C-alpha positions in Angstrom: 0.5 19.8 0.4 -2.5 18.3 -0.8 -3.8 15.4 0.4 -2.0 12.3 -0.8 -3.4 8.9 -1.7 -3.5 5.7 0.5 -0.4 4.3 -1.5 1.6 7.6 -0.3 0.6 6.3 3.2 1.9 3.0 3.1 5.1 4.0 0.8 6.4 6.5 3.2 5.1 5.2 6.3 6.2 1.6 5.3 4.1 0.7 7.3 2.4 -2.2 4.4 3.0 -3.0 1.3 1.7 -1.0 -1.8 -1.0 -2.7 -3.6 0.2 -1.1 -7.0 3.3 0.7 -8.1 1.4 2.1 -11.5 -0.3 5.4 -12.0 -1.3 5.5 -7.9 2.2 5.8 -6.7 3.4 8.0 -9.5 0.4 10.5 -8.6 1.8 10.4 -5.1 5.0 10.9 -5.7 4.3 13.8 -7.6 2.0 15.5 -5.2 5.3 15.1 -2.7 7.8 16.6 -5.2 6.8 20.1 -4.8 8.8 22.4 -6.8 8.4 19.7 -9.4 11.8 18.8 -10.4 11.8 14.7 -10.5 13.2 13.8 -7.3 12.7 14.0 -4.0 14.7 15.8 -1.3 14.8 15.4 1.9 12.7 18.4 2.8 9.9 17.5 0.5 10.5 13.6 1.6 10.4 15.2 5.7 7.2 17.1 4.9 5.2 14.3 3.5 5.9 11.9 6.1 4.6 15.0 8.6 1.6 15.0 6.6 0.8 11.5 6.3 1.7 11.6 10.2 -1.4 13.9 10.7 -3.8 12.3 8.4 -3.5 8.7 10.0 -3.6 10.5 13.7 -7.2 10.6 14.2 -7.3 11.6 18.1 -4.9 14.5 17.3 -3.0 12.9 20.5 0.5 12.9 18.3 1.4 9.5 18.4 -0.5 6.6 16.1 -1.4 3.4 17.1 -1.6 0.1 15.3 -5.7 1.0 15.4 -4.9 4.4 13.7 -2.9 2.0 11.2 -5.0 -0.6 10.5 -3.2 -1.5 7.1 0.1 -1.5 8.7 2.2 -4.3 8.8 3.0 -5.7 12.6 6.7 -5.9 12.3 7.4 -3.0 10.8 5.5 -1.0 13.1 7.3 -2.5 16.1 11.0 -2.2 14.6 9.7 1.8 13.9 8.3 2.2 17.6 12.2 2.4 18.9 10.9 3.1 22.2 8.8 0.1 22.8 5.4 1.9 24.0 3.0 0.0 21.3 2.8 4.1 19.2 4.7 5.8 17.2 5.7 9.5 17.7 6.5 11.6 14.6 10.0 11.5 16.0 9.8 7.4 15.5 7.6 7.7 12.2 10.6 10.2 10.5 13.8 8.4 11.9 12.2 5.1 10.3 11.1 6.9 7.2 14.8 8.1 6.7 16.8 5.0 6.6 14.2 4.2 4.2 14.7 7.2 2.0 18.5 7.1 1.9 18.0 3.3 1.5 15.4 3.8 -1.4 17.9 6.4 -3.1 20.6 4.8 -4.2 23.8 6.4 -6.1 21.4 9.8 -5.3 21.3 9.0 -1.8 24.3 11.1 -0.4 22.9 13.9 -2.4 19.8 14.2 -0.3 17.3 13.1 -3.3 14.9 9.7 -5.0 13.7 9.4 -7.6 10.3 8.0 -8.6 12.3 4.6 -10.9 14.7 4.2 -7.6 11.1 4.2 -5.2 9.8 1.6 -7.3 12.8 -0.5 -7.7 13.2 -0.1 -3.7 9.4 -1.4 -3.4 9.9 -3.9 -5.5 12.8 -5.4 -4.5 11.5 -5.2 -0.5 8.6 -7.0 -1.6 10.6 -9.8 -3.7 
């Protein structure tokens, strides 16, 4: 899977609001849409979260700290940090993202897919 833009980290890890919802988000979505069907399914979504997690894990210790996520929103980081350790494990990051995946998926969420339009609407709604 190709390296994904920074906006993808912000959106999929959900730790920062994306600066723009234009071409950069569309490009990131397309990069994650491995089969090119215009939908992200659960497998593609989780794979993208895993890739972004690994790219941010600068020291390779298997957890993310706030220092490794300088763009992170402190409240979102704390919410994702389910065990209160001050770090995010891969499991915590995936679990947090899965909640948002099904939130963003709208009517298609029970089918395990999300479209770019649904993702944009979800981000716009969350960012007021």
